[in-house]
NUROTI-748675 format. One record per residue: y, x, z of N, C-alpha, C in turn. Coordinates in steps of 0.1 Angstrom, whole numbers, plus 5000, padded with zeros to 4 digits. Each point is the difference from the previous one (the first is absolute). Last residue first. Example, Ala and Ser with C-alpha at 12.3 -4.5 7.8 and 13.67 -1.06 7.14 Angstrom:
// NUROTI-748675
497851285071501150095000501149925008
494350034999501249915000501250095000
//
This chain:
// NUROTI-748675
502449315279500349875005498949885000
500850594994499849894997500249875009
503150454993498849955008499249884990
503550344976500049945010498749985004
502850444983498949894999499649915008
503350305010500649864986498849934998
500750445028500649875011500149904987
497650354987499049955012500849935003
501450244962499649895001498949955012
502550405002501249884998499149874995
497750405004500549995009500949845003
498250224960499149955007500649925014
502650304970500449854999498449895009
500650515009501349915003500149824992
496450284989499649985014501149935006
500450204956499249895002499449945016
502550424994500749904991499349835004
497850455011501049945010501049884996
496550204974499549935007501149925012
501950174952499050055011499749905010
499849854949501150025008499250085011
498350074954499949895011501050035011
498150274960501449955002500649905008
495050124987500950145010501849984998
497249624982499250025014501050115007
500749964954500449905006499849975014
497750334972501450005003500849925006
495749934992499850125009502050055000
498349684974499449925009500450135009
500850094955501149915009499949925012
496750274975500850065001501349915008
496049784988499750115009501250085007
500449734962499849915012499850105009
500150194958501049935000499949955016
495850074986500450135005501649985007
498049634979499450035008500550135008
501149854956500749915012499450015015
498050234962501450055002500949935005
495849874991499650135009501350005000
500149654974499249975015500350125009
500650024956501749975004499549985015
496350134972500750085002501749975011
497149614986499250165006500950094999
501549744962499549935010498850115008
504150254976498649874996499649985011
505150234990498249975008499349925000
503349994969499650154999498950035012
501849554988498750044999499850164998
504349715009499650064985498750074999
501549525027500350144998499950114989
499049465010501150094987500750155005
496949735033501749914997500750124989
496150285015500149845004501650004998
498050424994499149904991500249885007
503250455011498649964998499849884991
504050335008499250034988498849935003
503349775025500650054986499050054993
499649975046499649874992500649994987
500250425025498850005000499349844991
504650105016499450094986499150004998
501749695033500350004991499550114985
498850105048499849904996500449944987
502450395016498349994996499249904994
504749945018499950064985498450064999
500649785040500449914991500050074983
499050285039498849884998500749944992
502750325011499350064992498449874997
504149905028500650034983498750094993
499549895047500349914997499750024983
500050285039499050014992499849854990
503750135024500050114990498649954994
501549875042500149864992499950134985
500750165043498749925004500149904985
504050235006498950104996498449945002
504349765008499650014987498950084994
502449735038498550095000499550024989
504149795015498749914985499050044999
503849895044499350104990499049964990
504649715022498550025001498850104993
505149835001499850135007498350015002
501849724969500250144996499450085010
500049535008499750024999499450114995
503849885020498749995007498950094994
504149924977499750105007498850065010
501149724955499849945011499750105008
500749984950501049935008500049965015
496650314971501750055003500749925002
495649885004500550125007501650034997
497949694972500449945017500150135006
499350124959500749864999500550015013
496250254997501150064997501449925000
495949784996500150045016501650095001
498649794957500149885015500750045011
498050314964501649964995500749905012
495550124999500550095006501650034998
496849664981500150015014500850085003
499549944957501049925007499750015015
498050334975500950014999501049915004
495249925001500250105008502050055000
498449664968499149925014500650145010
499950154955500749915004500549935013
496450254988501350095002501449944999
495449784993499950035014501650115001
498049814954501049985006500050015017
496550234976501650034995500949935003
495249875012501050145011501050044993
498349644973499849965016501150105005
497750094958501149885000500349955011
496850325000500850064996501549865002
495549905029500550044987501150084999
497249845035500849854991500250114990
497350215026499549924992501049894993
501750355032499850044987498949934988
501049825049501150044992500050054986
496450035029500249814998501050024991
498750395011499149944991500649884997
502150185037500350094989499349944988
498549875039501549984999500250004990
496550225010499649884998501049894998
500450435021499750054985499649904993
501249965047501150064992499749994985
496249965033501149834994501150024992
496950385013499349924991501449874995
501150295033500550064988499149924989
499749915042501349994998500250064986
496050015022500249845002501750004992
498050405016499249984986500349854997
502250155038500650084987498949984991
499049825040501449944994500550074992
495449925026500050064988501850014992
498649575026499050135000500650074987
503049615029499450054986498750085004
502349665035500250144997499050054989
502749605029499250004991499950144998
502449925029499149865006499050024988
503250375023499849954987498649905002
504350355028498649884999500049914990
502150525001500649865003498749864998
500450534992499149965015500749865004
500850224959499150014999499049995016
504950024970499449925015498949985002
501650294958501049955007499549935014
496850054966500250155009501349985008
498349634983499050085004500250115005
502549734976500549945008498850105015
500050054950501250065008500150015014
496949764971499650165003500850055007
501049594988498949935006499650225006
503649934969500049985009499149935013
499250084956500550135000500449995018
497749624979499250135003500850095005
502449654989499149965009499150125001
502949984966501150045011498849975011
499049864954499850135004500550035013
500449584982498650015013499950144999
503749854970500249995015498950005007
499250074955501150095004500349995016
497849674975499350115002500550125005
502249594995498849995009499750095002
502650024963501149995010498949995013
497749964960500650155001501050015014
498749564983498950065004500450165005
502949604983499650045014499550145001
500549844955501650025010499750095014
496549724977500150144996501250075006
500049555012498950095001499850114996
503049744978500650045018499150095003
498949854959501350075002500350045012
496849664991499450145000501050105001
501249515007499250105010499450105003
504949814970498550005000499550075012
504550204983499249874995498649955001
504250295020498850045000499249874996
504650105005499750104992498250035000
502049535020500450034986499950144995
498649925047499749914988500350004986
501850185045498850064991499149934992
504449915025500050054989498650104992
499549735042500149934991500750074984
499350215043498849994994500249914988
503550185023499350074993498649964994
502449705031500850014991499550114989
497549875041500249924993500950054984
499650285033498850054992500149864990
503250015032500750104992498550004990
499949735036501049934989499950124989
497750125041499149934988500949954992
502250265028498750114994499249894989
502749815031501150064992499250074993
497949785035500649924991500750064986
495950155041501250104988500949894992
497349805045499850084987501050064995
499349775044499450104998500050054993
501849585009499150004998498950135003
504649954997499949925015498550004999
501750354970500649935003499249915010
500950564985499149885000500749885005
501650474975500249915008498949885001
500350404972498650015007500549895013
503050104959498649964997498949975010
504550145005500249825001498349974995
501950485000499849975010499349845007
500150324952500849955009499349935009
497550414981500849904991500949915015
497250385006500350024989500849914992
498050045044501550015001500350114988
496149795022499850105001501350074992
499849545007499550065010500150165004
499849744959501350025004500150065015
496049964976501050074991501250025010
496949675009499850155010501150104990
500349554988499750065010500150095009
498649884963501250064990500950015019
495549914996499950114997501550024997
499049615010499750025013500150194999
500749644967501150005014499550125005
496449934970501150074993501349995007
496049785016499950205004501550004992
499349574999500450055014499750115003
499549804958501549995003500150065013
495850004983500750094997501549975003
497149675015499850105005500750124997
500649554980499950045011500350145007
498149964957501650015001500250005012
495649834998500150204999501750015003
499049534993499550095016499850114998
501149824960500849965007500050055016
496450054966501150084998501249975010
496249745004499750135000501350125002
500349444993499950105016499750155001
499849824951501249965010500150045014
496150004974501150054989501749995010
496249795014500050135007500850084990
499949544992500150005014500150175001
498749894958501550045004500450025014
495049954992500850104992501750035003
497749565009499550145010500550154999
500449644969501049995008500150125013
496550004963501350044997501249975012
494949834997500750105011501450104997
497649664971500249915008500350115011
499550164956501449954999499949935017
496050294976500249975008501949925011
497350214953499649825002500549965016
500350444979499249985007499449855001
503850174980499050034990499249985005
503449945027499849914995499050034988
501150275035499349915004500249874991
501650424985498450025006499249895003
505150044992499349964988498449995005
502750055032500349914997499049994988
500350365020499249965007500149824997
503350314980498650054998498849925005
505349944991499650005012498649954996
502850224972500849975010499449935009
498150044960499950125004501250015012
497249604975501150025007500150155009
496649904971501149954991501149965006
497050444996500049915009500949894992
497450484988500949834994500249935009
499550585004499349885001500549874996
500050474991501049924992499249895003
498650455017501549984998500849864996
495050064999501149965013500750014999
498049884953499750085010501049985013
499449694965501350104994499850155012
497449555008499550054982500850165000
499949745041500050145001499450014983
500349575016500950065008500450154998
496649704978501550024990500650065013
496249985018499950124990501249974990
500149815052499150004990499950074985
501349995063500150054982499249954987
499550015054500749844990500450034985
498550375037498849864991500249915000
503250335009499450004991498849954998
502749865031500849984991499350094987
498349975039500249895001500650024984
499650375026498549964988500349875002
503650095022499650124986498949984995
501049815042500749924986500450074987
497050165038500049894997500749954987
501550395016499050054995499449874999
503649935027500650054987498550014992
499549895047500249934986500549994989
498650365033498949894991500149954997
503550245015499250084989498549904994
503449885040500149984985499650044986
498550075047500049864999500649994981
500150405017499049974998499549864999
504550195008499550054990498049954997
502249845041501049944993499550044982
498450245041499649875000500549924988
501350445011499249994994499449874999
504150045018499949994989498550034995
501049775043500649964987499750074988
498250235039499349854996500949934987
502150425020498449994993498949874993
504249945028500350084988499050064992
499649775046500349884987500450084985
499250265045498549944992500449904987
503650285020498950075000498549954992
504249705014499850054989498750114996
501949625034498950135004499650044981
503349624995499150065010498950075000
504449954968498349995001499850015013
504250074976500249885005498150005004
501350374979500850025015500349835003
497950094965499050105011501249985008
500449824953500149955008499350055012
499550264960501849955002500049915012
495550114988500550105008501849995002
497249694978499450025018501250115000
499949894960501349965003499749945015
497950294968500750065005501049895003
496249904973499650055013501050065009
500549824957500549885011499450085017
499450164951501150045007500349925015
496349954966499850065010501150005006
501249844957498949905014499750065009
501950284965500849885007499449885006
497950324983500550135010501249895003
497349844971498750055009501450045008
500649844954500549955013499450015013
499950234957499349915000500449885009
501650514993500449874991499649895000
498150345026501550025002500649884995
494950024996500549975016501950025001
497750044956499949865006500849985012
499150434980501549954996499949845005
496150255008500850075009501649914992
495649904979500349945016501050035006
500450184954499849855001499749945013
499250454992501350004993499849865008
495750075002501550035010501250014999
497349754960499950125010500650005014
500049684962501450105003499050125007
497049584995501050054987500950074996
496049865037501350085000500650054988
496349665000500649995014501450065001
498649804952499650145007500449955017
498349634961501750065008499150145004
497249614986500150134990501650085003
497949635031499550074997500250104992
503549735032499149954984499650144996
499849835053501050114989499549964987
497949715026501250085009501150054991
496049664984500350124995501850035011
497049604999499250135003500550104991
501649515015500150074985499350104997
500249795041499449934993500150034987
502150225032498550015001499249944992
504749985002499550124994498550034999
502549655022499749954984499450124997
500450065045499449894997499749974982
503350285020498750064997498949915002
504349844999500250084993498350084999
501449785038499849894989499950094983
500750235046498649934995499749934988
504250185006498950085000499249964997
503749765014500050024988498850064996
500349965044499349864994500050044987
502050345025498850014998498949874999
504850045000499450094991498350004998
502449745035500249984986499350084988
500150125049498949914997500449934981
503150345024498550054997498949894994
504849875011499950094991498750104997
500949695036500049924983499750104989
500950205045498449915001499649954982
504350165010499250124998498649944998
503349715015500250014987499250114996
500549925045499049854993500350074986
501950305025498550025004499349864996
504950054991499450114992498550005006
503149765024499949934988499250054994
501150215040498949894997499949924991
503150374997498250045004499649875001
504449914995499350104987499050015004
501949885035499949894996499250044984
501450355028499049915008500049874992
503750244987498750064995498749995008
505049714988498950035009499250104992
504249884975499649915010499150065010
501250234962500950005010499849925010
496450004965500050105008501250065011
500049604974499349975008499350155007
503349974963500349935014499250005011
499450204960500650065008500149935009
497749824967499150125010500950075006
502049644973499349965015499350145000
502250114969500949915010499549965014
497750144956500850085011500749995010
498549624971498550085007500650135009
503649774972499449915009498950085009
501050214962501550025011499349925013
497249994961499850125007501250015013
500549634969498950025008499850085005
503050054970500649935009499049965014
498950254960500950085008500649925014
497849784966498850115008500950045010
502649764968499049915009499050055010
502350264965501249965014499249905007
496950354974500549895001501349985010
496150415000500349885003501449954994
495350294981501550005005500849915003
495650104982500449945014501250005007
497950094953500250165011500249975013
498949674962499350144997500250105007
501549525008498850024996499450145002
505249895024499350014988498150025001
502349715038499350144996500149964988
500849635024500650085009499750134993
499249584975501050084999500750095010
495549754999500050134991501550024998
496749745036501550034998500550104987
495749905014500749875001501350024999
497750394997499149944992500449815000
502550385024499949984984499749914996
499350145041500649914997500149984990
498550405012499149904998500249874997
503250365003499149964989498949925002
503050025034500549984991499649994988
498150215038499849835006500549934982
500550525006498749934997499549854998
504350185011500150044982498349945003
501350075041500549874998500149984983
498550435022498849855004500649884992
502750364995498850034993499049895003
504350075024499849954986499149984990
499550225046500349864998499749944985
499750485005499049895002499949884999
503550355001499849944984498849934999
501950185044500749934992499449944990
497450365016499649825009501649914995
499750424980499049934996500349905010
503350265008500449924986497949954998
501050235039500649865003500049974984
497950385006499249875007501049904999
502050394981498549974992499749875006
503350175025500249984990499149944989
499050245037500649865006500449944984
498650444998499149905000500349865007
503650334993499349974991498949894995
501850105044501249914992499350024985
498150315031499949835004500749944991
500250464998498749954995499849875002
504650185014499649974984498249974994
501250065048500849914994499649944988
496350265033501550004999500549884989
495050185010500650054989501650005002
496949765029499150104998500850114990
502049605023499650095008499450105000
501649704963500750085006499450055013
497049754977500650144995501150035005
498749605018499350095001500150124995
502049614993500650085012499250105002
498749654964501350094997500250085014
496249774999500050124989501750064999
499449635033499450155004500050104987
501849545013500450084988499550154999
499549795051500349894987500850094990
496450255034501649964997500349854986
496450305034499849864997501549964998
497150465005501450005000499949844991
496050135007500750095007501549995004
497649744971499249975012500450095010
501250074955500549895004499649975017
498450374973501349995004500449915008
495949974982499950055013501550085004
499349734960499549965015500250045012
501150184957500749905006499549965013
497150244975501150125005501049875006
496449794982499650045017501150105000
500249804956500349965011499950005015
498650274961501150015000500749915011
495649954988500150115008501450074996
499249574987499749995012499950145004
500949954958500949905005499850005016
496850164967501050115001501149935011
496349744995499250115006501750084999
500449624970499950005016499850125008
500150044957501049995003500449955015
495950034978500550155001501450015004
497549594994499650055007500450145006
501649744959500149955015499650105011
499250134956501250005003500649955016
495749934980499550125002502150025008
499249654978499849975012499550085006
501550004958500849985006500050005017
497450044958499850145008501349945010
499049744961499549975013499750115011
504250044971499049944998499049955009
504150254997499150105007498749914994
504349854993500450114996498850125004
500249524999500550064987499850155000
499049745040498950014991500750084982
502849955039498950105001499049994991
503449665002500550124992499150145002
498549575014500549994988500450114997
499249945047498849994989500250034984
503849965031499450124995499050004998
502649605007500250094990499250104998
500049725039500449914987500150004986
499650275044498749894996499949954990
504050225016499150094994498849924996
503749795027499949994982498850084994
500050015051500949964995499849954986
497050215038499949914996501149884993
501050385028499150074989499749924992
502649895033500550074991499050034990
498349795035500949894991500750084993
497150275030499449904989500649934992
502450245034499450044992499349954989
501449755037501250054992499550074988
496749855031500749914990500850074991
498750255036499050054986500449854990
502950025039499950114993499450024992
499049665025501549964996500450124995
496250075026499449904991501649994987
500450185043499150174985499749884991
504249825022498750075006499050054988
506149935010498550044994498749995002
504550065022499849845002498749984987
503550375031498849994994499449854997
505250135005499049964999498850054999
504750144988499750025015498749895007
501550284945499949845008499450035019
503450344974498649994998500149855007
//
């Protein structure tokens, strides 16, 4: 754990805002419009509300237990080693994949000037593109190894720029759209694909990907001054600020579309440069003069977000090692107090993700279900801790904890389900790989093997993963069989979520075991400096 609390509330807020305003603002308006048409506006509002409900459960936990890598370590205290490792595996994979995704977004926008960096159809990197990605990944890793304090100070300045630049672009587009007098092409339907499209856009249009940055505040809680006040401020503040910005970007994108862009329907929006949607928008609106601002934002935004995600992914790996599930060298700190070995491992794994996931859209699609599943442990741990340590001081205490946790868990499952069968079907590969890593390490390390798995507390995992997979297979999203028609699939998912939530809460660790973990933490949680 980092031994100094150096992050102010505003520093923590800017950390999450920076992560949310990554490459998502450059692509999500385009992909959500393809999936939902103008009703993408509703998708953003629903997505923001859903993520806020889920985020509050993480906020209560992180304010009470301000740990570095808290979303990895807290499940250890509520459900033991096996549950903690499975979810830490999902969390680490998602964070590690986020860094190359942001780098991919930068490179795709740069193909307008350097077309040899990536394939125009898929966005897959060429040899020159892979070399560029390597340089950017090394730069991001080096900054994270050097100094967290320097990183946060630089990030505050970058975040201000990331807020201002999209707003300038939005205002410019609105001025042109107002002169044209048709904000949204009048012959189009507002919601061409109904609520099915609205929900699909939340999961597959980049909304989950964009708002995932709220968790940065939770992961870095161990470095925050006054975490009880700073965490709710950072989490809810970042979601609110960025929701307004994303809504303005979505309105601007829709307002700029011309009849020729949607002549073949919303699902086939025609843009001259689909690898960089807002470049096309500015060019067809004759706003070439602000293209330099767009490209400053297209570089600064994703790279600043990648800096934050590298920090969080290394702390997730650090926390998993601290739990005893991975080699101890991963939680060693350098002289600056940063987990350098974990950062190096994440760099290597991140570089491997460019080839099998060609293009920004492919990377985001892969990430969607990983993120949604990783959120599920938040409501579960939140309710379990209310039973296990009911008298623990809670600087943030949510009302109606049982109702809140059940609703939040159901919404987590909705996000995963809406990503579709194509994505959910691949989760089993990630699960098997994670279990193989854990048991492989336990087989060669006697210390790790001596840590109890707490298998009983993990029994709910297997019906959870199997049931979610089956409902997705029978459902209507992402090429499911559509046996469970739209509407009935959501109802089925609701009752399934209630059952799993009850089972997971019932199988929590005994209060005495959890209290032992909490007592140990009192000697580890750092004080403010």
